[in-house]
Backbone as CSV, one residue per row, in Angstrom:
resi,resn,N_x,N_y,N_z,CA_x,CA_y,CA_z,C_x,C_y,C_z
1,MET,-163.938,-14.146,166.107,-163.286,-14.911,167.116,-161.869,-14.356,167.291
2,GLN,-161.461,-14.209,168.517,-160.158,-13.629,168.803,-159.300,-14.669,169.521
3,PHE,-158.069,-14.786,169.041,-157.133,-15.721,169.666,-156.153,-14.938,170.518
4,ASP,-155.936,-15.430,171.685,-154.963,-14.793,172.564,-153.591,-15.381,172.286
5,ALA,-152.603,-14.558,172.402,-151.226,-15.029,172.245,-150.902,-15.964,173.397
6,PRO,-150.125,-17.018,173.121,-149.780,-17.917,174.219,-148.922,-17.192,175.248
7,PRO,-149.041,-17.595,176.466,-148.214,-16.934,177.483,-146.733,-17.112,177.173
8,LYS,-145.926,-16.149,177.598,-144.490,-16.194,177.313,-143.838,-17.449,177.868
9,ASN,-144.240,-17.890,179.021,-143.660,-19.095,179.611,-143.839,-20.287,178.693
10,ARG,-144.974,-20.354,178.050,-145.249,-21.471,177.141,-144.311,-21.418,175.931
11,GLN,-144.070,-20.222,175.393,-143.164,-20.080,174.263,-141.745,-20.477,174.659
12,ILE,-141.309,-20.045,175.818,-139.956,-20.364,176.282,-139.820,-21.874,176.458
13,THR,-140.826,-22.509,177.040,-140.793,-23.955,177.226,-140.731,-24.657,175.884
14,LYS,-141.508,-24.195,174.909,-141.516,-24.814,173.585,-140.153,-24.648,172.918
15,ILE,-139.536,-23.502,173.032,-138.220,-23.268,172.437,-137.184,-24.164,173.098
16,LYS,-137.232,-24.286,174.425,-136.289,-25.157,175.123,-136.482,-26.599,174.693
17,LEU,-137.724,-27.027,174.561,-138.011,-28.383,174.150,-137.492,-28.631,172.738
18,ASP,-137.702,-27.676,171.839,-137.206,-27.819,170.472,-135.684,-27.908,170.444
19,LEU,-135.012,-27.116,171.252,-133.557,-27.145,171.311,-133.075,-28.503,171.814
20,HIS,-133.752,-29.039,172.822,-133.379,-30.356,173.336,-133.562,-31.440,172.272
21,MET,-134.607,-31.337,171.494,-134.839,-32.331,170.435,-133.761,-32.224,169.358
22,VAL,-133.407,-31.010,169.001,-132.371,-30.801,167.989,-131.050,-31.375,168.491
23,LEU,-130.708,-31.108,169.742,-129.460,-31.628,170.301,-129.482,-33.156,170.381
24,ALA,-130.622,-33.722,170.750,-130.732,-35.182,170.827,-130.513,-35.805,169.449
25,VAL,-131.100,-35.226,168.427,-130.935,-35.739,167.060,-129.478,-35.571,166.625
26,TYR,-128.889,-34.415,166.922,-127.496,-34.150,166.568,-126.567,-35.208,167.160
27,TYR,-126.702,-35.467,168.452,-125.814,-36.426,169.103,-126.056,-37.850,168.614
28,LYS,-127.287,-38.184,168.290,-127.583,-39.520,167.774,-126.945,-39.700,166.387
29,VAL,-127.068,-38.691,165.543,-126.466,-38.755,164.204,-124.951,-38.826,164.323
30,ARG,-124.371,-38.036,165.212,-122.922,-38.062,165.416,-122.448,-39.445,165.867
31,GLU,-123.216,-40.072,166.740,-122.881,-41.418,167.209,-122.958,-42.426,166.062
32,MET,-123.974,-42.285,165.208,-124.127,-43.199,164.072,-122.970,-43.035,163.093
33,ILE,-122.513,-41.810,162.893,-121.384,-41.567,161.989,-120.126,-42.213,162.547
34,LYS,-119.892,-42.102,163.863,-118.720,-42.726,164.466,-118.748,-44.236,164.290
35,ILE,-119.917,-44.839,164.460,-120.053,-46.288,164.284,-119.744,-46.662,162.843
36,LYS,-120.255,-45.890,161.895,-120.013,-46.176,160.481,-118.531,-46.013,160.153
37,GLU,-117.886,-44.976,160.689,-116.464,-44.775,160.438,-115.650,-45.942,160.962
38,LYS,-116.005,-46.455,162.143,-115.280,-47.597,162.696,-115.420,-48.810,161.800
39,SER,-116.617,-49.045,161.279,-116.825,-50.228,160.454,-116.175,-50.081,159.088
40,MET,-115.904,-48.842,158.672,-115.312,-48.614,157.361,-113.797,-48.457,157.432
41,SER,-113.233,-48.497,158.609,-111.809,-48.245,158.708,-111.013,-49.376,158.059
42,LEU,-109.905,-49.003,157.445,-109.034,-49.959,156.779,-107.826,-50.248,157.653
43,ASN,-107.383,-51.477,157.627,-106.132,-51.840,158.271,-105.074,-51.737,157.180
44,ILE,-104.209,-50.737,157.285,-103.252,-50.459,156.207,-101.840,-50.318,156.735
45,LEU,-100.903,-50.494,155.831,-99.495,-50.189,156.071,-99.159,-49.001,155.186
46,VAL,-98.676,-47.923,155.789,-98.310,-46.727,155.025,-96.886,-46.887,154.520
47,LEU,-96.703,-46.661,153.233,-95.386,-46.733,152.584,-95.012,-45.312,152.157
48,GLU,-94.364,-44.593,153.059,-94.096,-43.172,152.847,-93.224,-42.906,151.629
49,SER,-92.288,-43.799,151.353,-91.344,-43.544,150.261,-92.030,-43.456,148.901
50,VAL,-93.198,-44.055,148.769,-93.920,-44.012,147.490,-95.278,-43.325,147.622
51,GLY,-95.548,-42.718,148.783,-96.800,-41.990,148.980,-98.020,-42.871,148.828
52,SER,-97.909,-44.104,149.306,-98.986,-45.074,149.134,-99.211,-45.839,150.427
53,CYS,-100.239,-46.674,150.399,-100.476,-47.604,151.500,-101.016,-48.894,150.897
54,ILE,-100.979,-49.964,151.675,-101.477,-51.256,151.205,-102.386,-51.820,152.283
55,ASP,-103.501,-52.435,151.860,-104.413,-53.023,152.838,-104.149,-54.519,152.974
56,THR,-104.915,-55.179,153.816,-104.687,-56.593,154.102,-104.986,-57.497,152.910
57,ALA,-105.708,-57.001,151.922,-106.004,-57.788,150.724,-104.935,-57.604,149.648
58,GLY,-103.912,-56.779,149.923,-102.848,-56.554,148.945,-103.171,-55.474,147.932
59,ILE,-104.152,-54.625,148.245,-104.510,-53.521,147.348,-103.722,-52.285,147.776
60,VAL,-103.047,-51.672,146.810,-102.231,-50.478,147.053,-103.044,-49.251,146.662
61,TYR,-103.068,-48.268,147.561,-103.799,-47.019,147.332,-102.834,-45.847,147.438
62,PRO,-103.018,-44.829,146.588,-102.243,-43.596,146.797,-102.783,-42.891,148.044
63,MET,-101.929,-42.110,148.689,-102.351,-41.369,149.874,-102.804,-39.975,149.458
64,ASN,-103.921,-39.523,150.045,-104.401,-38.161,149.836,-103.520,-37.192,150.621
65,VAL,-103.685,-35.914,150.370,-102.925,-34.879,151.060,-103.144,-34.950,152.569
66,ASP,-104.354,-35.373,153.003,-104.654,-35.450,154.435,-104.254,-36.793,155.050
67,ASN,-103.409,-37.549,154.344,-102.895,-38.851,154.805,-103.962,-39.928,154.946
68,THR,-105.014,-39.829,154.172,-106.011,-40.898,154.109,-105.844,-41.611,152.770
69,PRO,-106.156,-42.903,152.708,-106.025,-43.621,151.443,-107.074,-43.152,150.429
70,ASP,-106.660,-43.011,149.191,-107.602,-42.699,148.115,-108.177,-44.024,147.636
71,THR,-109.265,-44.450,148.265,-109.825,-45.776,147.997,-110.486,-45.890,146.624
72,ASN,-110.506,-44.808,145.859,-111.049,-44.869,144.496,-109.999,-45.302,143.481
73,CYS,-108.740,-45.388,143.896,-107.654,-45.648,142.948,-106.793,-46.837,143.339
74,GLY,-107.355,-47.844,143.952,-106.558,-48.978,144.391,-106.211,-49.942,143.274
75,VAL,-105.016,-50.527,143.362,-104.591,-51.572,142.421,-103.960,-52.709,143.220
76,ASP,-104.051,-53.911,142.702,-103.420,-55.045,143.346,-101.907,-54.824,143.368
77,TRP,-101.282,-55.289,144.435,-99.835,-55.116,144.583,-99.080,-55.645,143.367
78,LEU,-99.536,-56.752,142.785,-98.849,-57.310,141.610,-98.949,-56.404,140.382
79,ASP,-99.919,-55.505,140.385,-100.120,-54.616,139.236,-99.405,-53.276,139.380
80,THR,-98.615,-53.105,140.447,-97.854,-51.858,140.581,-96.746,-51.841,139.527
81,THR,-96.301,-50.644,139.187,-95.306,-50.497,138.123,-93.900,-50.759,138.638
82,ASP,-92.987,-51.024,137.701,-91.575,-51.183,138.061,-91.048,-49.908,138.728
83,GLU,-91.472,-48.764,138.204,-91.043,-47.479,138.772,-91.477,-47.379,140.243
84,TRP,-92.701,-47.807,140.551,-93.204,-47.764,141.928,-92.341,-48.667,142.819
85,ASN,-92.085,-49.891,142.346,-91.295,-50.841,143.126,-89.861,-50.358,143.341
86,GLU,-89.262,-49.752,142.327,-87.897,-49.251,142.442,-87.811,-48.026,143.355
87,SER,-88.929,-47.316,143.515,-88.956,-46.126,144.365,-89.144,-46.449,145.843
88,LEU,-89.497,-47.689,146.164,-89.649,-48.089,147.560,-88.307,-47.982,148.282
89,SER,-88.320,-47.384,149.442,-87.085,-47.362,150.236,-86.821,-48.784,150.738
90,GLU,-85.586,-49.037,151.159,-85.258,-50.372,151.693,-86.120,-50.687,152.902
91,GLU,-86.317,-49.672,153.742,-87.140,-49.873,154.940,-88.576,-50.240,154.561
92,ASP,-89.161,-49.469,153.623,-90.538,-49.750,153.201,-90.644,-51.101,152.495
93,ALA,-89.616,-51.467,151.732,-89.634,-52.775,151.052,-89.653,-53.902,152.076
94,GLY,-88.866,-53.757,153.145,-88.870,-54.759,154.210,-90.210,-54.829,154.918
95,LEU,-90.780,-53.648,155.206,-92.090,-53.604,155.852,-93.163,-54.230,154.958
96,LEU,-93.065,-53.958,153.656,-94.025,-54.519,152.709,-93.926,-56.040,152.670
97,ASP,-92.704,-56.570,152.623,-92.522,-58.034,152.624,-93.148,-58.657,153.863
98,GLU,-92.861,-58.074,155.030,-93.439,-58.587,156.280,-94.958,-58.500,156.257
99,TRP,-95.483,-57.379,155.757,-96.933,-57.147,155.697,-97.610,-58.220,154.846
100,LEU,-97.030,-58.482,153.666,-97.632,-59.475,152.767,-97.607,-60.865,153.401
101,LEU,-96.514,-61.203,154.080,-96.430,-62.502,154.759,-97.406,-62.579,155.932
102,ASP,-97.451,-61.534,156.740,-98.334,-61.516,157.911,-99.806,-61.603,157.521
103,ASN,-100.141,-61.074,156.357,-101.542,-61.070,155.917,-101.848,-62.191,154.933
104,ASN,-100.920,-63.157,154.844,-101.121,-64.348,153.994,-101.481,-63.998,152.560
105,TYR,-100.832,-62.944,152.038,-101.069,-62.574,150.640,-100.553,-63.691,149.756
106,SER,-101.374,-64.148,148.843,-100.948,-65.233,147.957,-101.362,-64.930,146.532
107,VAL,-100.713,-65.612,145.625,-100.972,-65.449,144.200,-101.489,-66.774,143.673
108,ASN,-102.563,-66.713,142.926,-103.100,-67.917,142.296,-102.306,-68.178,141.023
109,ILE,-101.405,-69.153,141.070,-100.539,-69.405,139.917,-101.305,-70.049,138.759
110,ASN,-102.516,-70.526,138.997,-103.328,-71.113,137.926,-104.191,-70.071,137.221
111,ASP,-104.159,-68.833,137.696,-104.939,-67.763,137.081,-104.323,-67.414,135.730
112,PRO,-105.105,-67.540,134.623,-104.545,-67.231,133.295,-104.062,-65.789,133.167
113,GLY,-104.582,-64.872,133.986,-104.160,-63.487,133.915,-102.910,-63.208,134.712
114,ASN,-102.408,-64.204,135.419,-101.218,-64.030,136.249,-99.986,-63.952,135.346
115,GLU,-99.167,-62.925,135.582,-97.974,-62.713,134.766,-96.987,-63.863,134.861
116,MET,-97.019,-64.631,135.960,-96.087,-65.745,136.128,-96.351,-66.851,135.114
117,ASN,-97.556,-66.900,134.580,-97.903,-67.939,133.610,-97.523,-67.548,132.186
118,ASN,-97.144,-66.311,131.982,-96.836,-65.838,130.603,-95.366,-65.985,130.296
């Protein structure tokens, strides 16, 4: 039994169709990534004087070289060091105070781990 090669037009059509499918998948994946990035975005205040940022929950993150928060190293604002607090510029300290007030940051004074109780 002998098989004939498909006509060239058929091969070209198949290649064009495959390219269209690849592009459709590419754009769909790109759209899904954009949606995920939007849902993962943080609302932060950048504190340049200490190379950090703080989110609405009062978690302080160091900034990466590309100016994105290093979300693997966050600490509560109350747990920052004296050195960190003393390194804040006056401008950043004012911005931080406003940020904490605007975001209703509060401390549970009944928490046994709270330094205010010690």
